[in-house]
Structure formats: structure tokens, C-alpha cells
C-alpha positions in Angstrom: 0.0 0.1 -0.1 1.5 3.4 -1.3 2.2 5.7 2.0 0.5 9.1 1.8 2.4 12.2 1.3 3.7 13.6 4.6 2.0 16.9 5.9 3.4 20.4 4.7 5.8 21.2 7.7 5.6 25.2 6.7 3.6 27.6 8.3 0.5 29.1 6.6 1.1 32.9 5.7 -1.4 35.4 5.0 -0.8 35.6 1.3 -1.4 31.8 1.6 -5.0 32.3 3.4 -5.2 35.2 0.7 -5.1 32.5 -2.2 -7.8 30.1 -0.9 -11.3 30.9 -1.9 -13.6 31.0 1.1 -16.1 28.7 -0.8 -13.6 26.0 0.0 -15.1 26.2 3.5 -17.7 23.5 4.2 -21.5 24.4 4.2 -20.8 27.5 2.0 -23.4 27.5 -0.8 -24.3 29.6 -3.5 -26.4 31.8 -1.3 -23.8 32.1 1.5 -21.0 32.7 -1.0 -23.1 35.7 -2.4 -23.5 37.2 1.0 -20.1 37.0 1.6 -19.1 38.6 -1.4 -21.7 41.6 -0.5 -19.7 42.1 2.3 -16.2 41.9 0.6 -15.0 38.5 1.2 -13.7 36.7 -1.3 -10.7 34.5 0.5 -9.9 33.2 3.9 -7.5 36.4 4.7 -10.7 38.5 3.9 -12.9 36.3 6.5 -10.4 36.3 9.2 -9.7 40.1 8.7 -13.4 40.7 9.2 -13.0 41.3 12.7 -15.9 41.1 15.6 -17.6 44.5 16.2 -18.2 43.6 19.8 -18.5 40.3 22.2 -21.7 39.2 24.2 -19.8 37.8 27.5 -22.4 34.7 28.3 -19.9 33.5 31.3 -22.0 36.2 33.2 -25.4 35.5 32.3 -28.2 37.4 34.3 -31.7 36.9 35.4 -34.6 38.6 34.5 -34.9 40.4 38.3 -31.4 41.6 38.1 -31.6 43.4 34.9 -31.4 47.6 35.5 -32.9 50.2 33.1 -29.9 52.0 31.5 -28.0 49.1 31.4 -27.1 46.5 28.8 -28.3 43.0 29.8 -28.6 39.3 28.7 -31.0 37.1 29.9 -32.0 33.3 29.0 -35.6 33.2 28.9 -38.7 31.6 27.3 -41.0 33.4 24.9 -44.6 33.7 26.5 -46.2 35.7 23.8 -45.5 37.2 20.2 -47.4 39.2 17.9 -46.8 41.6 14.8 -48.8 44.9 13.4 -48.1 47.2 11.1 -47.3 50.7 12.0 -46.7 54.2 9.9 -45.1 53.7 6.8 -46.1 50.0 6.5 -43.5 48.9 8.5 -43.6 45.6 10.8 -43.5 45.7 14.5 -43.2 42.5 16.2 -43.6 42.8 20.2 -43.9 39.9 22.9 -43.4 38.9 26.6 -40.2 36.8 27.5 -39.9 35.5 31.0 -37.5 33.4 33.4 -38.3 32.0 36.7 -37.5 35.3 38.5 -39.8 37.9 36.4 -41.2 39.0 32.8 -39.6 41.2 30.2 -41.2 43.0 27.3 -39.5 43.0 23.8 -40.2 45.1 20.5 -38.6 44.5 17.1 -38.8 47.2 14.5 -39.0 46.3 11.0 -38.4 42.7 11.4 -41.2 41.0 10.5 -39.6 37.4 10.6 -39.3 37.6 14.3 -42.6 36.6 14.8 -41.8 33.2 13.2 -38.3 32.9 14.6 -39.8 33.0 18.0 -43.0 31.2 18.6 -44.3 30.6 21.9 -42.3 28.5 24.1 -38.9 29.0 22.2 -36.0 29.2 24.6 -33.4 31.9 23.9 -30.9 34.2 24.6 -31.7 38.1 24.3 -29.2 40.5 25.0 -29.9 44.5 24.8 -30.1 47.7 26.5 -32.8 47.5 29.2 -35.3 50.5 28.9 -38.3 51.4 31.5 -41.4 52.2 29.8 -44.3 53.5 31.8 -43.1 51.1 34.7 -42.6 48.0 32.5 -38.9 47.0 31.4 -38.4 46.2 27.8 -35.7 45.5 25.3 -35.7 47.0 21.6 -34.4 45.0 18.8 -32.2 42.9 21.3 -29.6 40.2 19.6 -31.4 37.1 19.8 -29.3 33.8 20.1 -31.4 30.6 20.0 -29.1 28.6 22.3 -27.3 26.3 19.9 -23.6 25.6 21.6 -23.2 29.3 22.8 -24.3 29.4 26.4 -21.9 30.5 28.8 -19.2 31.3 25.9 -18.0 34.9 25.1 -19.6 35.4 21.5 -18.4 37.6 18.9 -20.6 39.9 17.1 -19.6 41.0 13.5 -20.6 43.8 11.2 -22.7 42.8 8.7 -25.1 44.4 6.4 -28.8 43.1 5.8 -28.3 42.7 2.3 -25.9 39.9 3.0 -28.4 37.6 4.1 -25.9 36.3 6.7 -26.1 36.3 10.7 -23.3 37.0 12.8 -23.6 33.5 14.3 -22.9 32.2 10.2 -19.6 34.6 10.0 -18.6 33.3 13.6 -19.0 29.7 12.6 -17.2 30.5 9.3 -13.9 31.8 10.9 -13.8 29.1 13.6 -13.9 26.7 11.0 -11.2 28.4 9.0 -8.9 28.4 12.3 -9.5 24.8 12.9 -8.1 24.5 9.3 -5.2 26.3 9.9 -4.2 24.1 13.3 -2.0 21.4 11.6 0.3 23.6 9.9 -0.3 26.9 12.0 0.0 30.5 11.0 3.3 31.9 10.5 5.0 34.6 12.3 6.5 37.6 10.6 7.8 39.5 13.7 11.1 39.0 15.3 11.1 37.4 18.7 12.6 40.7 20.4 9.6 42.8 19.2 7.1 40.2 20.8 8.9 40.2 23.6 9.4 43.6 24.2 5.4 44.8 24.0 4.2 41.3 25.4 2.6 40.3 22.3 0.8 37.2 21.7 1.9 35.4 18.4 -0.2 36.0 15.0 -2.1 32.5 15.5 -3.1 33.2 18.9 -3.9 36.5 17.8 -6.3 35.2 15.4 -8.0 32.7 17.6 -8.2 35.2 20.2 -10.5 37.6 18.1 -12.6 35.0 16.8 -13.0 32.6 19.3 -11.9 33.8 22.8 -12.3 32.0 26.0 -12.3 35.3 28.0 -12.3 38.7 27.0 -8.9 38.9 28.4 -7.9 36.7 25.6 -9.9 39.1 23.2 -8.3 42.0 24.4 -4.4 40.8 24.0 -5.5 39.6 20.5 -6.9 43.3 19.7 -3.2 44.4 20.9 -1.4 42.1 18.7 -3.6 42.8 15.7 -3.8 46.7 16.3 -0.2 46.9 16.0 0.2 44.7 12.8 -2.1 47.2 11.3 -0.4 50.0 12.3 3.0 48.9 11.5 2.4 48.0 8.0 1.4 51.7 7.2 4.4 52.7 9.0 6.8 50.4 7.1 5.8 51.6 3.9 5.9 55.0 4.7 9.5 54.5 6.6 10.7 52.7 3.7 9.6 55.5 1.3 11.5 58.0 3.0 14.5 56.1 3.2 14.1 55.1 -0.5 13.7 59.0 -1.4 17.0 59.6 0.9 19.0 57.1 -1.0 18.0 57.7 -4.8 17.4 61.6 -4.5 20.2 64.0 -5.2 19.7 67.2 -3.1 21.1 70.7 -2.8 23.6 71.6 -0.2 22.5 75.2 0.4 24.8 78.1 1.4 24.9 78.2 5.3 25.0 82.3 5.4 21.7 83.7 6.8 22.5 87.1 5.1 19.4 87.5 3.3 17.1 85.9 6.0 18.7 88.1 9.0 17.8 91.3 6.8 14.2 89.7 6.7 13.9 89.3 10.3 14.9 92.5 11.1 12.3 94.3 8.7 9.5 92.4 10.2 7.4 94.5 12.8 7.6 92.0 15.7 10.2 89.4 16.7 10.2 85.7 15.7 8.4 83.5 18.1 10.5 81.0 20.1 8.6 78.4 17.9 9.4 80.1 14.5 13.4 80.2 15.7 12.9 76.4 16.5 11.2 75.5 13.0 13.2 78.0 11.2 16.8 76.3 12.9 15.3 72.7 11.6 14.8 73.9 8.3 18.1 75.4 7.8 19.8 72.1 9.2 17.6 70.0 6.3 19.1 72.6 3.7 22.5 71.9 4.6 22.5 68.0 3.9 22.5 66.6 0.5 19.5 64.9 1.2 16.4 66.8 -0.1 14.4 68.1 2.8 10.6 66.7 3.0 9.2 68.7 5.8 5.5 69.3 6.8 4.6 72.7 8.6 1.8 72.8 10.7 0.5 75.9 12.3 -2.7 77.1 13.7 -4.0 79.9 12.0 -2.2 83.1 12.7 1.0 81.3 13.7 3.6 82.7 11.4 3.7 80.0 8.9 4.5 82.8 6.1 7.7 84.0 7.7 9.0 80.3 8.0 8.4 80.0 4.4 9.9 83.1 3.0 13.1 82.3 5.2 13.0 79.0 3.5 12.7 80.5 0.3 15.3 83.1 0.8 18.1 80.5 1.7 17.6 79.3 -1.9 18.1 82.6 -3.3 21.1 83.3 -1.2 22.9 80.0 -3.0 22.0 81.2 -6.2 19.1 79.0 -6.7 15.4 79.7 -7.1 12.3 79.5 -4.9 8.6 78.5 -5.6 5.5 78.8 -3.7 2.4 77.1 -4.4 -0.9 78.0 -3.3 -4.4 76.5 -4.2 -6.2 79.4 -5.6 -5.5 82.5 -7.6 -6.5 84.7 -5.0 -4.2 83.6 -2.4 -1.1 83.0 -4.8 -1.7 86.7 -5.7 -2.0 87.6 -1.9 1.3 85.9 -1.5 2.8 87.7 -4.4 1.9 91.2 -3.1 3.0 90.3 0.5 6.5 89.2 -1.1 6.8 92.4 -3.0 6.1 94.4 -0.3 8.4 92.7 2.3 11.4 91.9 0.2 11.2 95.2 -1.8 14.9 96.7 -2.4 16.5 93.2 -1.4 19.7 92.7 -3.1 20.8 89.0 -4.1 24.5 88.5 -3.8 26.2 87.9 -7.1 27.5 84.5 -8.1 31.2 83.6 -7.2 33.5 84.6 -10.0 30.8 86.7 -11.7 31.7 90.0 -13.2 27.9 91.4 -12.3 27.3 93.2 -9.3 24.6 92.0 -6.6 21.3 92.8 -8.3 17.4 93.3 -6.8 15.8 90.1 -5.8 12.8 89.7 -8.7 9.6 87.9 -8.0 7.0 86.6 -10.4 3.2 85.6 -10.3 2.3 82.5 -12.3 -1.3 81.8 -12.5 -3.7 80.8 -15.5 -4.4 84.3 -15.8 -1.3 85.3 -16.7 -1.3 84.8 -20.6 0.6 86.2 -23.8 3.7 88.1 -23.8 3.9 88.2 -20.1 3.5 84.6 -19.5 6.2 83.7 -22.2 8.5 86.3 -20.6 8.2 84.8 -17.1 9.1 81.2 -18.6 12.0 82.5 -20.3 13.1 84.3 -17.0 12.6 80.8 -15.0 14.4 78.9 -17.4 17.4 81.6 -17.5 17.5 82.2 -13.5 15.9 85.8 -14.6 13.6 85.1 -11.6 14.6 84.3 -8.0 11.1 83.8 -6.3 7.8 82.4 -8.2 4.4 82.6 -6.7 1.6 80.3 -8.5 -1.0 78.0 -8.6 -1.5 74.4 -10.1 0.1 76.6 -13.1 3.6 76.0 -11.8 3.5 72.4 -12.5 2.7 72.4 -16.0 5.0 71.1 -18.6 6.0 74.4 -19.9 7.4 75.5 -16.8 11.3 75.0 -16.7 13.3 76.4 -13.6 17.4 77.1 -14.2 18.0 75.8 -10.6 15.0 75.2 -8.2 16.1 75.0 -4.6 13.0 75.6 -2.4 9.3 74.4 -3.0 6.9 75.8 -0.4 3.4 74.3 -0.9 0.9 76.3 1.0 -2.5 74.6 2.3 -1.1 71.1 1.5 -4.5 69.5 2.1 -5.8 71.6 -0.6 -3.6 69.2 -3.0 -3.2 65.8 -4.6 -0.1 63.7 -4.1 0.5 64.1 -7.7 1.1 67.8 -7.4 3.1 67.4 -4.4 5.4 65.4 -6.0 5.7 67.2 -9.4 7.7 70.2 -8.4 10.2 67.7 -6.7 11.3 66.5 -10.6 11.6 70.1 -11.9 15.6 70.7 -12.2 17.2 70.0 -15.8 20.3 68.7 -13.8 18.0 66.0 -11.7 18.8 67.4 -8.5 15.5 67.5 -6.3 14.5 70.6 -4.5 13.9 70.9 -0.6 10.1 70.8 -0.2 8.4 72.5 2.8 4.6 71.8 2.9 2.3 73.6 4.8 -1.2 73.4 6.5 -3.1 75.6 8.5 -5.3 72.9 9.3 -4.0 71.2 12.3 -3.7 67.7 12.4 -3.6 65.3 15.6 -0.4 63.8 16.1 -1.2 60.4 15.3 -2.9 61.2 12.2 0.1 63.2 10.8 2.5 60.2 11.7 0.2 57.9 9.6 -0.7 60.0 6.7 2.1 62.6 6.3 4.7 59.5 8.0 6.9 60.0 5.2 7.6 63.7 6.2 9.7 65.3 9.0 6.9 67.3 11.0 7.6 70.6 12.4 4.9 72.4 14.5 4.4 76.1 15.3 2.8 75.8 18.6 3.2 79.5 19.6 1.3 82.6 18.4 3.1 86.4 17.6 2.8 88.6 20.5 -0.1 91.0 20.1 -2.3 88.6 18.9 -5.7 88.9 20.8 -7.7 85.7 21.1 -10.9 85.9 19.0 -14.3 85.9 21.2 -16.3 83.2 20.1 -20.3 82.9 20.6 -22.9 80.7 19.5 -26.3 82.8 18.4 -29.2 80.3 19.1 -32.3 82.4 19.1 -33.5 85.3 17.0 -32.3 87.7 19.7 -28.7 86.5 19.8 -28.8 86.7 15.9 -30.0 90.4 16.0 -27.0 90.9 18.7 -25.1 89.8 16.0 -25.9 92.4 13.5 -25.7 95.2 16.3 -21.9 93.9 16.7 -21.4 94.2 13.0 -22.9 97.7 12.9 -21.0 98.6 16.1 -17.4 97.5 14.6 -18.4 98.9 11.3 -18.8 102.3 13.0 -15.3 102.1 14.9 -14.0 101.7 11.4 -13.5 97.9 11.5 -14.9 95.7 8.8 -16.7 92.2 9.2 -17.7 88.6 7.1 -20.8 87.2 6.9 -20.2 83.3 5.6 -22.9 81.5 3.9 -22.8 77.4 2.9 -24.4 78.0 -0.6 -24.2 80.1 -3.3 -27.8 79.8 -4.4 -31.1 78.2 -2.6 -31.2 74.7 -2.2 -34.7 72.6 -1.5 -32.7 70.1 -0.4 -30.7 71.8 2.3 -32.5 74.5 4.3 -29.4 76.6 4.2 -28.8 80.4 3.7 -27.5 81.4 0.2 -24.9 84.1 -0.1 -27.2 86.0 -2.7 -30.3 85.8 -0.8 -28.7 86.7 2.4 -26.7 89.6 0.5 -30.0 91.0 -0.7 -31.7 90.5 2.7 -29.0 91.8 4.6 -28.4 95.2 2.1 -32.2 95.8 2.4 -32.5 94.8 6.2 -30.5 94.6 8.9 -27.2 95.9 7.6 -29.1 98.5 5.5 -26.9 101.5 4.5 -23.5 99.8 5.0 -21.2 99.1 2.3 -21.8 95.4 1.1 -20.3 93.0 -1.4 -21.1 89.6 -2.4 -17.7 87.1 -3.0 -18.5 83.5 -4.2 -16.7 80.7 -6.3 -18.9 81.5 -9.4 -17.6 84.7 -9.9 -14.9 85.2 -12.4 -11.4 85.7 -11.0 -11.2 89.2 -12.1 -14.5 90.1 -10.5 -13.2 88.3 -7.4 -9.7 90.3 -7.4 -11.8 92.9 -7.8 -13.9 92.8 -4.8 -10.9 91.7 -2.5 -8.9 94.1 -3.3 -11.9 97.1 -2.3 -12.3 95.1 0.8 -8.4 94.8 1.4 -8.7 98.6 0.6 -11.1 99.7 3.0 -13.8 100.5 0.3 -16.1 98.0 1.7 -17.6 97.5 5.2 -19.1 93.7 5.1 -18.2 91.0 3.0 -20.7 88.5 2.1 -19.2 85.3 1.0 -18.8 81.3 0.8 -16.1 79.5 1.7 -14.1 80.8 -0.8 -12.6 83.1 1.8 -11.7 80.1 4.0 -7.9 79.9 3.0 -5.6 82.7 2.8 -7.6 85.9 3.0 -5.5 88.5 5.1 -7.3 91.7 6.0 -6.2 93.2 9.8 -8.9 95.1 9.7 -11.7 92.9 9.9 -12.7 91.9 13.3 -16.1 90.1 12.9 -16.9 86.9 11.2 -20.5 85.8 11.2 -20.8 82.1 10.1 -24.7 81.2 9.3 -25.9 77.7 9.5 -22.6 76.9 11.3 -23.4 73.6 12.3 -23.4 72.6 8.4 -19.6 73.3 8.6 -16.7 70.7 9.9 -14.6 72.0 12.6 -11.5 72.3 10.3 -13.4 74.9 8.0 -15.2 76.6 10.9 -11.6 77.1 12.4 -10.1 78.4 9.0 -12.8 80.8 8.6 -12.5 81.9 12.4 -8.8 82.6 11.5 -9.9 85.3 9.0 -10.2 87.8 11.8 -8.3 88.5 14.8 -5.1 89.0 12.2 -4.5 92.7 13.8 -4.3 94.0 16.7 -8.0 95.0 17.5 -10.1 93.0 19.6 -12.0 90.0 17.5 -15.4 88.2 17.3 -16.8 84.9 15.7 -20.4 84.5 16.0 -21.6 81.1 15.0 -25.3 81.1 14.0 -27.3 77.9 14.2 -30.9 77.0 15.3 -31.4 73.4 16.0 -27.9 71.5 15.3 -28.0 67.4 15.2 -25.7 66.2 18.4 -22.4 66.2 16.4 -23.2 69.6 15.1 -23.9 70.8 18.6 -20.4 69.1 19.8 -18.3 70.9 17.1 -20.1 74.4 17.7 -19.3 73.8 21.7 -15.8 73.0 21.1 -15.5 76.0 19.0 -16.7 78.1 21.8 -14.8 76.4 24.3 -11.6 76.7 22.5 -9.4 78.7 19.9 -6.5 75.7 19.9 -6.5 74.2 16.6 -4.8 70.9 17.9 -7.3 70.7 20.5 -10.0 71.2 18.1 -8.4 68.5 15.4 -8.5 65.6 18.2 -12.1 66.8 18.7 -12.7 66.7 15.0 -11.1 63.3 14.9 -13.2 62.0 17.9 -16.5 63.2 16.1 -15.5 62.0 12.6 -13.7 58.7 13.2 -10.5 57.9 10.9 -12.1 56.5 7.5 -9.9 55.0 5.8 -5.9 55.5 5.3 -6.1 55.4 1.7 -9.1 58.0 1.7 -12.8 57.1 0.1 -11.8 56.4 -3.1 -9.9 53.2 -1.3 -11.6 50.0 -0.4 -9.9 46.8 0.5 -7.4 45.7 3.0 -6.0 48.9 3.7 -8.4 50.0 6.0 -8.1 50.3 9.7 -10.0 47.3 10.3 -9.4 47.2 14.4 -6.9 50.2 14.9 -8.3 53.5 16.0 -6.1 56.7 16.0 -7.8 58.1 18.7 -8.1 54.8 20.9 -4.5 53.6 20.1 -2.3 56.7 19.9 0.5 55.3 22.1 0.6 52.4 19.6 1.0 54.8 16.3 4.2 56.3 18.1 5.3 52.6 19.1 4.7 51.4 15.6 6.6 54.0 13.8 9.8 53.7 16.4 9.8 49.8 15.4 9.7 50.6 11.5 12.5 52.8 11.6 14.0 50.1 13.6 13.6 47.2 11.2 14.2 48.8 8.4 17.2 50.4 9.8 18.7 47.5 11.1 18.6 45.9 7.6 22.2 45.0 6.2 20.4 44.2 2.5 20.9 46.3 -0.7 19.4 49.4 1.0 16.0 49.8 0.9 15.2 47.5 3.9 13.2 44.5 5.1 15.3 42.1 3.3 16.2 40.2 6.7 12.5 40.3 6.9 10.8 38.7 3.9 7.6 37.3 5.4 6.9 40.8 6.7 8.3 42.5 3.5 5.5 40.3 1.9 2.6 41.3 3.7 3.1 44.8 3.0 2.6 43.8 -0.9 -0.5 42.1 0.3 -1.9 44.6 2.0 -0.8 47.6 0.2 -1.2 47.3 -3.4 0.6 49.3 -6.1 -2.2 51.9 -6.3 -2.4 52.1 -2.7 1.5 52.6 -2.3 1.0 55.5 -4.8 -1.3 57.3 -2.8 0.2 56.7 0.3 3.9 57.0 -0.7 4.1 59.8 -3.2 5.5 63.1 -2.6 
């Protein structure tokens, strides 16, 4: 008799699990397979990374008499009565009574007509849910039901599932348990070095997957979650650090002139001394510029923290050494404002002649390049950029068009990073004809929580301006809920205008929408002009106006020819009018925290006392939380954390991406310490590699997992720029 083949001794990798279709499991016929596909589950890996949302601890089962209103409870009870009826909208409502030897409990199910057949009188089942008191009667609404089976006295995982899948949480639990049993003979491969497991007291990968899907205790599920959370975060950090190291190895940077002569002249001209934070960040940038590795730095700073001063200092460092600087802004209005500011602040600056040159020092030259610049003017600017006739260029997306060539681009500043895609961020880095890569500084006034910055911008070094310049007065923020509050807001506007100040009124829409009962800019402008602000000089600004119209309106507002600017969020970014002291935001609950914070930052830019009034009548609970946070603090970093808590993380790859790259278990809010630890470990593992230079050759299993979870498209999204 021929002997059977020996069992495969090699452990099962996640790639192996990804290659096994889920229909290989017993009991998965066409109907269940269709349901699994609807949940995005095609392989055993998809199944085992479809983690439980929560657990039912049936080791602590209660009696009916012990249930307390307001608390979640779980009882083993018998159905005493059950009936269904139709309610408003034609939906089914099923009600019934359940009982054990200690008492009775009312149950009700909305839009679950099938429960009447599932729970005939005499059925014994586990009921789990929140206990409520309704007119002296205890009840559960839409409880989780388990028809006993073999689950009594166990920790039961509850899986996220959609109604359209037709699968129960029990179906998914049974499939996961079966898949894990099938892995037992070979075991599941462990990709992490033993030292990492010991340092953080991690269970191995197999124990983690068993513990997350079939825990014997809540402690076991917690240990499993800790390990699997770390795995998710580590994969992202490894990809980012690999990218960072690859850029450092493959990019040829520019070693800039260490002299700070031009910068010093600029600082001396400022009407205020540099803050300690500005000095620290400029020092970090100067250190970067002195290295042969291209700078790749994110500058975070709250509204009004003085990011522009830091950016101009970096641009002057490039000019000092005979190179060029470029600043890219997301809108023409902001680009034009930057150009005006640079021409004002750097007027008369002398650029040192190149060593060995017969020419003397010359005046620093600044150009503005947007799509509005056409014809002969555009041709001249392009020629000057190519031969070095322009020292600093300010522009929009027009800077990354094929026709734009630089003689030697030394420093790139990208303003309002969140408004640009990663492709645009990368384009300016390949601008030089000699193949050198310019140093890149990306800026955002939208504060990013530390964990999010380390995750989404993890391939960048991060500098933070956490100090406001002297003389900035905190903006007084209030929430106008009633008609009387709104009347007071218009009185405040009139009072400030009488003192020579100016005001903004912001609306969420340009035209009236029947779907959203919100104010429109045009309607509000007409209403205020004829009513509450009659007699004041009002103007309207919105995104559908031409560039010329927008610029003419903004110029008039900056000059003081207008009292009140009624606008959409077109003013969110970069509009700087120090004389504006009041910001009234209508339907403020319709805006996100970051947007509200940006808008509020348009006032308080001078030495005058400033105000922000948030108008909202009856916001949603989340809307109320946003407004309360805005009233409570003006600290953008605090607000960013609140925003993260309210919105959640979403996917790391953005809304367009769906798949294994999502954070399935990890939370940037709950797991903040693990983000930092994962980043530390990523640097350690990659820098310890003795291979060809791009890291992880000594850990092939971990390297393979990166490819498995981060496909080419995901890597491009995460790693470009």
C-alpha cells in the first residue's frame, strides 16, 4: 500500500490565506457565498480580517429580576407571547413577552417581521440588549437573539454585517472558527522578530487570530486586539519609512549656502520679533537645507502662527545660494496675495552675485504665475524662470505645467497642503534639468492630530508652530441660537463698522437649495443689504464669479472701500485683512470643525479685539458638539483632536480606496500610543537591515505582507510626494 504524502511542515502565511477562496469552507453554498461577496469577503484572509465589532460575554448571564434600566443585559428566557402589526409607513412591528423563573420582560422589534416566525411561544433563547423602562415596564428594543445552540456560557463575537448579505453574525463566527481549525495542523506564520514580541508582550499571530474570533475570555480578546492593532499600524509605518529611506538614497539634493544674510535682513524688517517656535522651526529647516538629502518637511501651524515668515525664510535660503524658490498656493486669490506680500516685504532686497561673476549684486525678482497670466507676459516669465531671471515665483497649479522649466529650483513651499493631491506634491520635486531634487516644505493651517500626522504624512518630517506672535488677541467666539442672539450679532457688526472696522458674513451655499434649508450667499446679501445692515457698504464674493470679479472685490475689501463681505467658503483660505474684526457664520452647524476654525482665523489678524459668531438654531448632536468645541477653545490642535473623535478615522487611503488597507481594528484615537510605537519599530527594523539598502530584506515575510496589504495603487497614494 502506497504511503500518503507527509504533511506540509511550513506554516501558513497571510498570502496563502489570501489565495484560498472562501467557498472552500464546508457549508458555504451559492447563497452564503453571494452574501460573503456582498461583504467584500472572497478569501480566507478577507474572512479572518473581518473582525468582530464587539462581544457578548455569556459567562456572566443574568436573571430577569437583576436587569437594570439604562444598562445592557443578557438573559436566558422563554417566549410567553408574540405578535406583529403594521405601523406608520407600512413597516412591521413585532412585540412579545419573555420570562424566566424570576420575572417577565417586554421585547419589541422594528422592521423585523420575520421575528414572529423565529420566536414562537415556548421558544427558549438568549436575549441581549439595553434595558429600558417604559411606563413602569422593563423592555428591550431590537435585542440580539441567540437560539441557544452551543453558545451558552461563552464569549460570543458579534460581527459587522449588512442586511443585504443575508448572513447572521453566527454564520460569520462559525466560518471563522472553521477556517482557524483548518489552519491548526500547519499553524500560522509569525512575521515579527521574537524580540519585538517580547518587548511589547505580544501573543503570536496564530494566537491573536484565535483570540479575536473565538476567545475564551475577554482578556484573551484584548490581548489579541493589541497584537492585531499593532500589525495594522506597523504595515502603514513600514511603507512610509521605506519610502522615506528610498527617497533619501535615490534623490540628489542641493546643499544650500549656510549664510543667513538675506534671512537676517528679512527678520530685521519684521514689525515683531520671531517667536520661540518660529526660531526653532527655522533652525530645523536650515539644518535640513545643509544636508545633501532633499528636505521633505510638513509645517503645521495654527491660524496666525506665522507660517508665512518661516516659508519666506526657506525661500530666501535658496536665493542666497544662487537657486530659485517657488511657492504654490491652491487659489489664484491666495497666490496673488502671497505675491503682493512678498513684493512688499522683500522690496529692495539685493541678491549676492555668483562667485566669480563680473556682475554686481542685483535686486531680488519675484514673479506671479497663474492661469490668468497669458500672452507675452507669460512667455517672459517662463523664459526668466528657465534662465534664472526670476528668483522667487508664486503660483497655482500653473507651476507644474510641462512648459514651466527652472534653471535651478532650490526650495519649494506648498501652501495649504490639504488642497493639493499627492501627484501635485510630487511634480515640483522633479523640476530641475540636472536631476537634483529641490527641498520641499509643505504647510497646513489645518492642525492635524499627532497620530494622524504620523500616519497620513508619515514619510515627512514634522515641524509644529505651537506659539502665536505677540499682540494677537484671542478671538471671542459665541453661539447665536435664538432670533435675539442673531439680532445682537448684526448690532455687533454695525458697532464695529462704526469704529472703522470690517466684517465677514459666511454662507454655505451660493444659491438656494430645496434639499438643504440653509442660507444662500446671494439671498443673504440681498436680505442684509435691504434689512439688518441697510446703509453699510456690502459686497458679495463666491466661487462662481470670475477671477477678475473676485480679485476686484477682495482688493476693494482690503483697501477699506467695503464694510461687510458676504461670502461663501471661498474666503476660507489665506484671505488676510487685519482690519476685519467680526466673522458671522450662518448655518454654522453645516460646517466641519476644520472649516469653522479656518474661517474664524480670517479675523483676529490685527491688534483689534475680534469676534466670531456661530449662527445655528437646532443642530444635530454632532453639530452641537462641534459648535461647543469652537466656543470652548481657539486652539486648533485641541479642535483637531475633537474633530477626529467626532468623525472617526475613515480609511488611511481615502474614500476612493476600499480593501485590506483600511484600519479594521486600529483607531487613531484609541490607539495613539501604538501609532508612535509602530513608527519607532518601523525605523528600527528598516535601519537594522543589512541588505541592499531599501530595507526589510532580513524579514521577507513582513516584506511580503506589505505587498499583500498595500497594492501598487495604495502605495502610490500613500507614498507619492
